[in-house]
N, C-alpha and C positions, 0 to 999 in steps of 0.2 A: 504494500500500500504506500502510495506516495505521500510523504509527510507534508509536502507543500500544499496538498489539498486541504489538510486539516490545520495547517498553520494559520495564524491570524493574518492571512493575506488581504483581509479587508482593510487593514490599516494603511492609510496613505501618509503623506508628509505631515509631520507634527501630530500624528495619531488622529488625522481627520477622518479615518475610517472610510475612505473611498474604496469602491469595489474594484478589485483587480481581476477577478475572473468568476465565471458562473459556476454554481454547484452542479454536481453530476450525480445522478442516482442510477446506478447500473444494477439490475437485479440478476442474481445468479441462478435463482430457482426457475423451474419450468413454467409453462403457461398456467395461470390460475384457473380454477374451475368454478362454476356457479355455486353460490353459497347454499343453494337448495340441496346440493349433493356433497357439500363439505361438512365435516364435523362428525360427532358421534364416535370419536376414537376410543380405544380401550384406555385404561388408566395410565399405562406406561407411555403410550404415544401422546396422550393429552398432557401429561407432565412434561414431556419433551417440548411440545408445542408451547406450553406456558413458559418454559425456560428460554426459548428463542425470543418470545415477545418481551419478557421481562428484561432480558439482556439488551434488546434494542432500546427499551425505555430508559434503562440505566445509562446507556451510552449516549443517547440523544440528549437527555436532560442534563447529564453531567457535562457534556461538551458545551451546551448552551451556558451553563453556569460559569465555565471558564471564559467564554466570550463576553458574558455580561460583566464579569469582574474587570476584564480589559476595557470594556466600554466605560465603566465607571471611572477607571483611571484616566481614560482619554477625556472625559467630561471635565476633569479637574486639571487638565493640561499635562498630565503625566505621560510617560512613555511605557508601553507594555513590555514586559520581559518575555520576548518570544521563545527563548530557550526554556524558560520556566513553564510557559504555557504549553509548549510542545510536550514537555515531560509529563505535565498534568494530564494532557489529553491521552498520551500513551498509557498512563496508569488507568485511566477511565476505560479505555478500550480493553485492556488486559483484564480488568475486574469484570467487565461485562461478559467477555468471552468465557471467563472462568465460571460465571453463573450458568451460561449456556451448557458447558460441558458437564457441570455438576448435575444439572437437572436432566441432562440427556446423555448419560454415561455411555450407552451403547452406540451413540452417534459416531464414535471414533472409527468404527469400521465402515461407516457410510451405508449401512444396509438396514432394511426392515423398518424401524420406527420412523426414521426421517422420511422414508418414501411414503409412508402413510400420510404424513403431514404435507407432502408435496415437494420435499427437497430430495434430490437424488444423492447428494453427498454431504458429509459434515462440513466440508469447505464451502458449500453453497450457502448454508445458513450463516456461517461465520462472515462471509463476504457481504451478505445482505445486511447483517447487523452493523458492520463497520461502515458500509456505504451510507446507510440511513443515518448513522451517527454523524458523519461528516456533513452530508447534504442538508440535514435538518438544521443543525446549528448554524451553518453558513447562511441558509435562507432566512432564519429568524433574525440572525445578527444583522443581515442587510436591511431587513424591514424596520428594525428598531434603531440602529445606530447610523444609518446612512446620513450623510451631511445634507443640509438644506440646498435649495436650488443654486445658491451662489457657490456651492462646493467649499464652504469655509470649514475649517476644523471645528469639531464639536466644542473644544475649549474656548473658542472665540464667540460662541453664541452668548447672548445675554443670560442673566441668571434665570429669568422666567422660562426661556426656551430650553435651557439645560434641565430645569426641573421637569419640563414636559417629557423630555427624553428619558429621564430617570423614572418617572411615573409609568411611562410606556413599557420600559424594561421590566418593571415590577409586575405590571399587568400581564405581560407575555409569559413570565415565569409561572404565574398562577394559572393562566389559561392552558399552558402546555401540561402542567401537572394534572389538571382535571381532564383534559381532552385525551391524553394518552391513557390515563387510568380507565376512563369510561369505555374507550374502544377495546382495551385489553380485557376488561371484565366481560364485555359483551361477547367477544369472539372466543375467549377462554370457556365461557359457559356453553357456547355452541359447539366448541371442540369436544367438550366433555359429555354433553347430554344428547340423547336421541330425540331430536325435535323435528317437527314438521316445517316445511318451508314458510308457512305463515307465522309460526312461532318464532322462527329465526328473524323474519322481517320485523316483527314486533319488538324483539330485543334490540335490533339495530336502530329502529326508529326511536325507542326510548333513550338509547345512548346519544343519538343525534340531538334530541330535545334537551338533554342535560347539558351538552356542550354549548348549544345555542343559548340556553338560559344564562350560563356563566359568561359567555361572550358578551351578551347584551348588558349584563350587570357591570362587567368590567369597562365596557365602552361608556356607560353612564357615569361611572366613577371618574374615568379619564376626562370626560366633558366637564365635570364639576371641578376637578383638581387643576385643570389646565384651561386657560382662556382659549376658546375655539379659534380665534384669529391667530393666536400664537401657534397653536397646533397646526393650523393650515399652512402657516409659513414654513414650519419645520418639515412637515411631511407631505404637503400638497394633497392631503387626504383627511377625511374625518377619522376620529378614533375607531368607529365601527369598521371603516374600510381598512385601517391598518391591522386590526385584530382578526378580521375574517380570514386572510390567507395563513395567519399563524395558527388559527384553529384547525385549518385543513392539514396541518402537519400530522395530525392524528390519523388521517386516512393514509398518509405516506407511511406511517408506522405499520398500519394494517396491511398495506400492500407489500411491505418488505418482510414482515414477520409471519404473515398468514397467507397461504397460497390459495386465496379465494378472489373472486372478481367483482364482488359487490362494493367493497370499500377500497378504492384505488387512489393513488396519489393524483391530484388533479393536474390537468395539462397546464403548462406555463401560461400566464396571462400578462401580457405587456401592459404596464400602467397600474399594476396593483401595489407597487412600492416594494416588491420582494424580488430579489435576484434569483431567478430560476433557470433551469436547463435551457441552453440556447441563447440566453440573454447576456449581453455584456454590461448592461446597466439597467436600472429601472427607477426613475425619479418620480413615480406616481402620476405620470401623465403620458400621453402619446403625441406630444407636441414637438415638432422639429425646431432646431435652432437654439436649444438650451443645453446642449452638450450630450443629450441622450435622445435619439430620434424616435419616430413613431413605431419603430420595430424593436425598440430597446437595444439598439446598437450604439456604440460610442461615436460621436461626431468629431 
C-alpha cells in the first residue's frame, strides 16, 4: 500500500490544506449480490463478517481522527508532523487488521468462511479494509478542512470562520460514529438472521432514518453555532449540504465490508464540496474561473 495515499497530502503551503490528489476506492472483492439473497450465514461466517466490518470502522474513524487533529493544528497556524501522522495511521491500520484476523481466524487460508461472505481470499478483505480507511478519511478531510474560495490557509481565516470549521469537524466526527454504527448493526443483523427480503429492506430503511435524523440535528446545531453567511463563505454550501456526503461514507463502508449491492458507495458528485474519485478539486460549486472548473478539475 502506498503510504503517500494515506499521508496528509491534503496539506498545502502553510498547512492551508489544499487538495493534492483525489481519493481512490478500489474494491478487491467480487461482484456484490442482491441483499435479498445475502445474509443468513452460520455463526462462524457471521462472526467473520462482523470482524471485517468492525475493522473497517476502526480504521476509517481512526484515520479521520488523525486528520482532524492535523486540521486543528492547521487552524491555529501550526505545522502537522507528517512522520508522526504516518506512524499513527500505520498503527491504526495494523490494529484494524488484527481485529479482522482475530474475528476471522480461518481466513488465513482464504477458503470457506470468507467465500460465504463474498470474499475469495483473506487478502481481498484486508485490501478493502485499508482502501476504505484511506479513501474515507481523505474524503471527509477534504469536505471539512478545504480552504475557502480564495484558497487562503485555514490559519488566516478570521476567528469566526475558524470556529465554523472546528464546529464542522466536531459534527463530522459525531455523524461518522452514528452512521457507521447504524449501517454495521443493520447489515450484521442481516448477516446473522434468516430474514425475508422485506424484513431486510425494513432494517435498512430504519438504519437510513436514524442516520438522516442525526444528520438533520447536527446541521441544525451547525446553523445555530455558526453564522450562515460565514459558513457560506467558508464552504460555499449550507451545513446540510456539507454533512450529506459525509453521511454517505457509511454506505462506502457497507460497500467495502459487505458484499451486497443495496448499500453502495455513491458515485462522485462534482460540486458537493468533497474530493472524490476522478476529481482533482471540489470547491462546492460547478463554476468555471475560480480555480476549480465545472468538472472538478484544476484550472
